[in-house]
C-alpha positions as CSV (number, residue, x, y, z in Angstrom):
1,X,127.2,83.1,84.5
2,X,124.8,82.1,87.2
3,X,126.0,81.8,90.8
4,X,123.2,79.6,91.9
5,X,121.5,79.4,95.3
6,X,123.9,76.6,96.4
7,X,126.9,78.8,95.7
8,X,128.4,80.0,99.0
9,X,130.7,82.5,97.5
10,X,128.6,85.4,96.1
11,X,130.3,88.1,94.0
12,X,129.5,91.6,92.7
13,X,127.9,92.0,89.3
14,X,129.8,94.6,87.3
15,X,130.0,95.4,83.6
16,X,127.7,92.5,82.7
17,X,129.4,89.7,84.6
18,X,130.1,88.5,88.1
19,X,133.3,90.1,89.6
20,X,135.5,89.6,92.6
21,X,136.5,92.6,94.8
22,X,140.0,93.9,94.9
23,X,140.7,93.2,98.5
24,X,138.6,90.1,98.9
25,X,136.8,91.1,102.2
26,X,133.7,89.1,102.9
27,X,130.7,89.0,105.3
28,X,128.5,86.2,106.3
29,X,124.9,85.9,105.2
30,X,122.5,84.4,107.8
31,X,119.2,82.7,107.1
32,X,116.8,84.5,109.5
33,X,114.6,81.4,109.7
34,X,117.4,79.3,111.2
35,X,120.0,81.7,112.4
36,X,122.6,79.7,110.4
37,X,125.2,81.1,107.9
38,X,124.4,79.9,104.4
39,X,126.8,82.0,102.3
40,X,129.3,84.9,102.2
41,X,129.1,88.1,100.2
42,X,131.7,90.6,99.2
43,X,132.3,93.7,101.2
44,X,133.1,96.2,98.5
45,X,135.5,99.0,99.1
46,X,136.0,102.4,97.4
47,X,138.0,100.9,94.5
48,X,135.3,98.3,93.8
49,X,132.6,101.0,93.9
50,X,134.7,103.1,91.5
51,X,135.1,100.2,89.1
52,X,131.3,99.8,89.0
53,X,130.7,103.6,88.4
54,X,133.4,103.6,85.7
55,X,131.6,100.7,84.0
56,X,128.2,102.5,84.3
57,X,129.6,105.8,82.9
58,X,131.2,104.0,80.0
59,X,128.0,102.2,79.2
60,X,126.0,105.4,79.3
61,X,128.4,107.3,77.1
62,X,129.0,104.4,74.7
63,X,125.4,104.0,73.6
64,X,122.8,103.4,76.3
65,X,121.9,107.1,76.3
66,X,121.2,106.9,72.6
67,X,118.7,104.0,72.9
68,X,115.3,105.2,71.9
69,X,112.4,105.0,74.2
70,X,110.9,102.2,72.1
71,X,114.2,100.2,72.4
72,X,114.3,100.7,76.2
73,X,110.7,99.7,76.4
74,X,111.4,96.4,74.6
75,X,114.4,95.7,76.8
76,X,112.5,96.3,80.0
77,X,109.5,94.2,78.8
78,X,111.9,91.3,77.9
79,X,113.5,91.7,81.3
80,X,110.1,91.5,83.0
81,X,109.2,88.4,80.9
82,X,112.5,86.7,82.0
83,X,111.8,87.6,85.6
84,X,108.4,86.0,85.3
85,X,109.9,82.9,83.7
86,X,112.5,82.6,86.5
87,X,110.1,83.5,89.3
88,X,110.7,80.3,91.2
89,X,114.4,81.0,91.4
90,X,113.8,84.6,92.6
91,X,111.3,83.4,95.2
92,X,113.9,80.9,96.4
93,X,116.6,83.5,96.6
94,X,114.3,86.0,98.5
95,X,113.2,83.3,100.9
96,X,116.7,82.1,101.5
97,X,117.8,85.6,102.3
98,X,114.8,86.9,104.3
99,X,113.1,83.8,105.7
100,X,109.7,84.9,104.3
101,X,106.9,82.5,103.6
102,X,107.3,80.9,100.2
103,X,103.6,81.2,99.2
104,X,103.3,84.9,100.2
105,X,106.5,85.8,98.5
106,X,105.3,84.2,95.3
107,X,101.8,85.7,95.4
108,X,102.5,89.1,96.8
109,X,106.0,90.2,95.8
110,X,106.7,88.7,92.4
111,X,103.6,90.4,91.1
112,X,104.9,93.8,92.4
113,X,108.2,93.3,90.7
114,X,106.6,92.5,87.4
115,X,104.1,95.3,87.7
116,X,106.8,97.9,88.4
117,X,109.0,96.8,85.5
118,X,106.2,96.7,83.0
119,X,104.7,100.0,84.2
120,X,108.1,101.8,83.7
121,X,108.6,100.0,80.4
122,X,105.4,101.8,79.2
123,X,106.5,105.1,80.9
124,X,109.6,105.3,78.6
125,X,107.3,106.4,75.8
126,X,105.2,108.8,77.7
127,X,107.5,111.8,78.5
128,X,105.6,115.0,79.2
129,X,106.6,118.6,78.9
130,X,105.4,122.0,77.7
131,X,104.5,122.4,74.1
132,X,107.2,124.0,71.8
133,X,106.3,127.5,70.9
134,X,107.3,131.1,70.3
135,X,107.4,132.7,73.8
136,X,109.7,135.4,72.5
137,X,109.4,137.0,69.1
138,X,111.6,135.3,66.4
139,X,112.5,132.6,68.8
140,X,111.2,129.0,69.2
141,X,111.6,127.3,72.6
142,X,111.1,123.7,73.4
143,X,111.8,121.3,76.3
144,X,114.1,118.3,76.3
145,X,113.7,115.8,79.1
146,X,117.0,113.9,79.4
147,X,118.4,111.1,81.5
148,X,120.6,112.2,84.4
149,X,123.4,109.9,83.4
150,X,124.7,107.5,86.1
151,X,122.7,107.0,89.4
152,X,123.6,105.3,92.6
153,X,120.9,103.4,94.5
154,X,120.7,101.8,98.0
155,X,118.0,99.3,98.9
156,X,116.9,97.9,102.3
157,X,116.6,94.4,103.7
158,X,112.8,94.3,104.2
159,X,111.9,94.0,100.5
160,X,115.2,93.6,98.7
161,X,113.7,92.3,95.4
162,X,110.7,94.6,95.2
163,X,112.6,97.7,96.2
164,X,115.3,97.0,93.6
165,X,112.6,96.8,90.9
166,X,111.1,100.1,92.2
167,X,114.4,101.8,91.7
168,X,115.9,100.1,88.5
169,X,112.6,100.4,86.7
170,X,112.4,104.2,86.5
171,X,116.1,104.7,86.2
172,X,116.5,102.4,83.2
173,X,113.3,103.6,81.6
174,X,114.6,107.2,81.7
175,X,117.9,106.1,80.1
176,X,120.2,106.1,83.1
177,X,122.8,103.5,84.1
178,X,122.9,102.2,87.6
179,X,125.2,101.2,90.5
180,X,123.0,99.6,93.1
181,X,124.1,98.5,96.6
182,X,121.7,96.1,98.3
183,X,121.6,95.7,102.1
184,X,124.5,93.8,103.5
185,X,122.2,91.1,104.8
186,X,120.1,90.5,101.7
187,X,122.0,90.7,98.4
188,X,121.0,87.4,96.9
189,X,117.8,88.2,94.9
190,X,119.3,91.5,93.7
191,X,122.3,89.8,92.2
192,X,120.0,87.4,90.5
193,X,118.0,90.3,89.0
194,X,121.2,91.8,87.7
195,X,122.1,88.4,86.1
196,X,118.7,88.2,84.4
197,X,118.8,91.8,83.2
198,X,122.3,91.3,81.6
199,X,120.7,89.2,78.8
200,X,118.8,92.3,77.6
201,X,121.0,95.3,78.6
202,X,124.4,96.3,77.5
203,X,127.3,95.5,79.9
204,X,127.6,98.2,82.6
205,X,124.1,99.5,82.4
206,X,123.0,97.7,85.6
207,X,125.7,97.0,88.2
208,X,125.4,95.6,91.8
209,X,128.0,96.1,94.5
210,X,127.6,94.3,97.8
211,X,128.9,95.6,101.1
212,X,128.4,97.4,104.4
213,X,127.8,101.0,105.5
214,X,131.2,102.0,104.4
215,X,130.4,100.7,101.0
216,X,127.3,102.8,101.0
217,X,129.3,105.8,102.0
218,X,131.8,105.2,99.1
219,X,128.8,105.1,96.8
220,X,127.3,108.3,98.0
221,X,130.7,110.1,98.1
222,X,131.7,109.1,94.6
223,X,131.8,112.0,92.1
224,X,130.2,110.2,89.2
225,X,126.5,109.6,90.2
226,X,124.2,112.5,89.5
227,X,121.5,111.2,91.9
228,X,121.5,109.0,95.0
229,X,118.3,107.1,95.7
230,X,118.0,105.5,99.2
231,X,115.3,103.4,100.8
232,X,116.3,102.9,104.4
233,X,116.3,104.3,107.9
234,X,115.9,107.9,108.8
235,X,119.4,107.8,110.3
236,X,120.8,106.6,107.0
237,X,118.7,109.4,105.3
238,X,120.3,112.1,107.3
239,X,123.8,110.8,106.6
240,X,123.2,110.5,102.9
241,X,121.6,114.0,102.8
242,X,124.6,115.5,104.5
243,X,127.1,113.6,102.3
244,X,125.2,114.3,99.1
245,X,125.0,118.0,99.8
246,X,128.7,118.3,99.6
247,X,128.6,117.5,95.9
248,X,125.1,119.0,95.2
249,X,123.9,115.5,94.2
250,X,120.2,115.0,93.6
251,X,118.7,112.9,96.4
252,X,115.7,110.6,96.6
253,X,115.1,109.5,100.2
254,X,112.3,107.0,101.2
255,X,112.8,106.6,104.9
256,X,111.0,105.4,108.0
257,X,107.4,105.6,109.0
258,X,105.0,105.3,111.9
259,X,101.6,105.0,110.3
260,X,98.6,106.1,112.3
261,X,95.3,104.1,111.8
262,X,92.4,106.3,112.9
263,X,89.3,104.2,113.7
264,X,86.0,106.0,114.4
265,X,83.0,104.6,116.3
266,X,81.0,103.8,113.2
267,X,83.6,101.4,111.8
268,X,82.9,97.6,111.6
269,X,85.0,96.2,114.4
270,X,85.7,92.8,113.0
271,X,86.4,93.9,109.5
272,X,88.6,96.7,110.7
273,X,90.5,94.5,113.1
274,X,91.2,92.0,110.3
275,X,92.3,94.7,107.9
276,X,94.6,96.2,110.5
277,X,96.1,92.9,111.5
278,X,96.9,92.0,107.9
279,X,98.5,95.4,107.2
280,X,100.3,95.4,110.5
281,X,101.8,91.9,110.6
282,X,102.6,91.4,106.9
283,X,106.4,90.8,106.5
284,X,106.7,90.8,110.3
285,X,105.7,94.4,110.4
286,X,109.0,95.3,108.6
287,X,107.3,97.8,106.4
288,X,107.5,101.6,106.8
289,X,103.9,101.8,105.8
290,X,102.7,99.1,108.3
291,X,99.5,99.7,110.2
292,X,101.2,99.8,113.6
293,X,99.7,102.8,115.5
294,X,95.9,102.4,116.1
295,X,94.0,105.4,117.4
296,X,90.5,104.3,118.4
297,X,87.4,106.4,119.2
298,X,86.1,105.9,122.8
299,X,83.0,104.0,121.8
300,X,84.9,101.4,119.8
301,X,88.3,101.3,121.7
302,X,87.7,98.3,124.0
303,X,86.0,96.1,121.4
304,X,88.6,97.0,118.8
305,X,91.5,96.3,121.2
306,X,90.0,92.9,122.1
307,X,89.4,92.1,118.4
308,X,93.0,93.0,117.5
309,X,94.3,90.8,120.3
310,X,92.1,87.9,119.0
311,X,93.4,88.5,115.4
312,X,97.0,88.4,116.8
313,X,96.4,85.1,118.6
314,X,95.2,83.7,115.3
315,X,98.1,85.0,113.3
316,X,100.9,82.4,112.7
317,X,104.6,83.2,112.4
318,X,106.6,80.3,111.1
319,X,109.3,79.2,108.7
320,X,109.1,79.6,104.9
321,X,107.5,76.2,104.1
322,X,104.6,76.5,106.6
323,X,101.5,77.3,104.4
324,X,99.7,78.7,107.4
325,X,102.4,81.4,108.1
326,X,101.2,85.0,107.8
327,X,104.8,86.1,108.3
328,X,108.3,84.8,108.9
329,X,111.1,86.0,111.1
330,X,112.5,89.5,111.5
331,X,115.5,90.0,109.3
332,X,118.5,89.7,111.6
333,X,119.6,89.4,115.2
334,X,120.0,93.1,115.7
335,X,116.4,93.7,114.6
336,X,115.2,91.0,116.9
337,X,117.0,92.6,119.8
338,X,115.5,96.0,118.8
339,X,112.0,94.7,118.8
340,X,112.5,92.8,122.1
341,X,114.0,96.0,123.7
342,X,110.9,98.0,122.9
343,X,108.6,95.5,124.6
344,X,110.9,95.0,127.6
345,X,110.6,98.8,128.1
346,X,106.8,98.9,128.0
347,X,105.7,101.4,130.6
348,X,103.8,100.4,133.7
349,X,100.6,102.2,132.6
350,X,100.4,100.1,129.4
351,X,99.3,96.5,129.0
352,X,100.6,93.9,126.6
353,X,97.3,92.2,125.6
354,X,99.0,89.4,123.7
355,X,102.5,88.5,122.4
356,X,105.5,90.5,123.5
357,X,108.0,87.6,123.3
358,X,110.3,85.7,120.9
359,X,108.9,82.6,119.4
360,X,111.1,79.5,119.6
361,X,114.8,79.4,120.0
362,X,115.8,79.0,116.3
363,X,115.8,82.0,113.9
364,X,114.5,85.4,114.6
365,X,110.7,84.9,115.1
366,X,108.6,87.3,117.2
367,X,105.0,86.8,118.3
368,X,102.3,89.1,116.9
369,X,101.8,91.6,119.6
370,X,99.2,94.1,120.8
371,X,99.9,96.8,123.4
372,X,97.1,99.1,124.8
373,X,97.0,101.8,127.4
374,X,99.8,103.8,125.9
375,X,100.2,107.5,126.0
376,X,101.1,109.9,123.2
377,X,104.7,110.4,124.3
378,X,105.6,106.7,124.9
379,X,108.4,105.5,122.6
380,X,106.2,102.6,121.4
381,X,103.9,105.3,120.0
382,X,106.5,107.7,118.6
383,X,109.4,105.5,117.4
384,X,109.5,103.1,114.5
385,X,109.6,99.5,115.9
386,X,109.8,97.7,112.5
387,X,108.3,94.5,113.9
388,X,105.0,92.7,114.4
389,X,103.7,95.1,117.1
390,X,100.5,97.1,117.1
391,X,99.8,99.8,119.7
392,X,96.3,101.0,120.6
393,X,95.4,104.4,122.0
394,X,92.0,105.9,122.9
395,X,91.3,109.4,121.5
396,X,88.4,111.6,122.6
397,X,87.4,113.5,119.4
398,X,88.4,114.0,115.8
399,X,90.7,117.0,116.5
400,X,92.6,114.9,119.0
401,X,92.9,112.0,116.7
402,X,94.4,114.1,113.9
403,X,96.7,115.9,116.3
404,X,98.0,112.7,117.7
405,X,98.4,111.1,114.3
406,X,100.5,114.1,113.1
407,X,102.5,114.4,116.3
408,X,105.4,112.1,115.2
409,X,108.5,112.9,113.1
410,X,107.4,110.6,110.3
411,X,104.9,111.4,107.4
412,X,104.8,108.4,105.1
413,X,101.4,106.6,105.4
414,X,98.2,106.6,107.3
415,X,94.6,105.4,107.2
416,X,91.1,106.4,108.3
417,X,88.3,103.9,109.0
418,X,84.8,105.2,109.0
419,X,81.4,105.0,107.2
420,X,81.1,108.8,107.2
421,X,82.3,109.9,103.7
422,X,82.5,113.6,104.6
423,X,84.6,112.8,107.7
424,X,86.9,110.5,105.8
425,X,87.6,113.3,103.3
426,X,88.0,115.9,106.0
427,X,90.4,113.9,108.0
428,X,92.4,112.8,104.9
429,X,93.0,116.4,104.1
430,X,94.3,117.2,107.5
431,X,96.7,114.2,107.8
432,X,100.3,115.1,107.2
433,X,101.3,111.9,105.4
434,X,102.2,111.1,101.8
435,X,99.5,108.4,101.5
436,X,96.1,108.2,103.2
437,X,94.0,105.1,102.8
438,X,90.3,105.1,103.6
439,X,88.8,101.8,105.0
440,X,91.9,99.9,103.9
441,X,95.6,100.0,104.6
442,X,98.7,99.1,102.6
443,X,97.6,98.4,99.0
444,X,100.0,99.9,96.4
445,X,99.7,100.4,92.7
446,X,102.4,101.3,90.2
447,X,100.3,104.2,88.8
448,X,100.2,106.1,92.1
449,X,103.2,107.7,93.9
450,X,104.7,106.3,97.1
451,X,106.7,108.6,99.3
452,X,106.4,110.7,102.4
453,X,107.0,114.0,104.2
454,X,109.0,115.2,107.2
455,X,111.5,112.6,108.4
456,X,110.1,110.0,106.1
457,X,112.1,111.7,103.3
458,X,111.3,113.2,100.0
459,X,110.8,112.1,96.4
460,X,108.5,109.4,95.1
461,X,108.7,105.8,94.2
462,X,106.4,104.3,91.5
463,X,104.2,106.4,89.1
464,X,105.3,109.0,86.6
465,X,106.5,111.2,89.4
466,X,109.2,108.7,90.1
467,X,110.1,108.5,86.4
468,X,110.5,112.3,86.2
469,X,112.9,112.3,89.2
470,X,115.3,110.3,87.0
471,X,115.3,112.9,84.3
472,X,116.5,116.5,83.9
473,X,114.8,119.3,82.1
474,X,116.6,121.3,79.5
475,X,115.3,124.4,77.7
476,X,116.4,124.8,74.0
477,X,115.8,128.1,72.2
478,X,116.3,128.8,68.5
479,X,116.5,132.2,66.8
480,X,114.8,132.2,63.4
481,X,115.0,135.9,62.5
482,X,117.2,137.6,60.0
């Protein structure tokens, strides 16, 4: 069944097996570390998407919806065990597709995949609802929490393996079947996950269709899915929201971010700079929660900016096999051009303290970058760069810091750095972001929800909140009178 990493001709995974598309259209997959084509993937069209949804609906109706929570838990745990056993293959697939450092992919991402799958395996048996009771004389009411049925999911190219796990975990745990479209540039690890899962799930429960934006549109427009879950850009979120509304589909949208990092005068400069650099440059800054927008108090601004520049100069970007690499390339040529464009348009009143240029002439590597002297309305401050770029601004007081932090269209993640406990709590309450870290930035745990406000979307990944989004609530009332 396996395609293998050496196979250049990838295929969809539908109804428990690899499948060709009807028209045979294909796209090239490029290794971001070399800029070289290493494989081709199918570009699925509407009829291919339909075939996957028909398989998913049949699997749901023919028995998957009747599996007990205990049976789904066993299947998910076995799936997780198999993922762990084949971790080296998955790391190789992710690295080949994304150019990430091998060591960091193994240490940081495989663990997240396993944790998500195992958390949701446990969640299958922990459904919550109101107690049954007689809320009307001679009538007993109770709540049923049921799967939605078939769901469509779209994952991004920054964490294709982890984001797939974040979506398939709660969907399967709740008893749904899935059609998932990975990013057109990074389908390899997702297809391998589907192959591994097929050993433990009935055919058609978990399907993967590869393709481009038109494939995604066909997925959203299809009449079968009851919910569409997207992790992607805000632009894509608007498009999915508009299309989904035509059929009153449920939507879960995890979109862009522009995380503020508020640093007060009492913070430890060196420790704070190290923490910000780690959270800002991880995965080449291609993280919607990345610590990219530093707001520094006047007494610490200059020292912090200098410390961040020093951290950047000591941060290594290199190919997957370099053990010293803190991050690899950005994902594709378009993204490299986007990051480069932002820095080329740096306003005259700002200063690039370090970086600001491509690294080498092979692959899509960009230097760790720090820009200071920016003003609140500058695009480097307001727009998501999605690259290894930190900006530094000087604020005057707490109210200004909070106002500037909130004055962007995004509301996903933020952090506050201070030794003053009361101030940390006060500022965290005022920040308009779905997550606020205090004296740290970017740790995630499966028990806690991940999701934002405003143009960062709505709905939650991880936690029981995510699990509940893949269910529907039904009230059943029984009359027991004469």
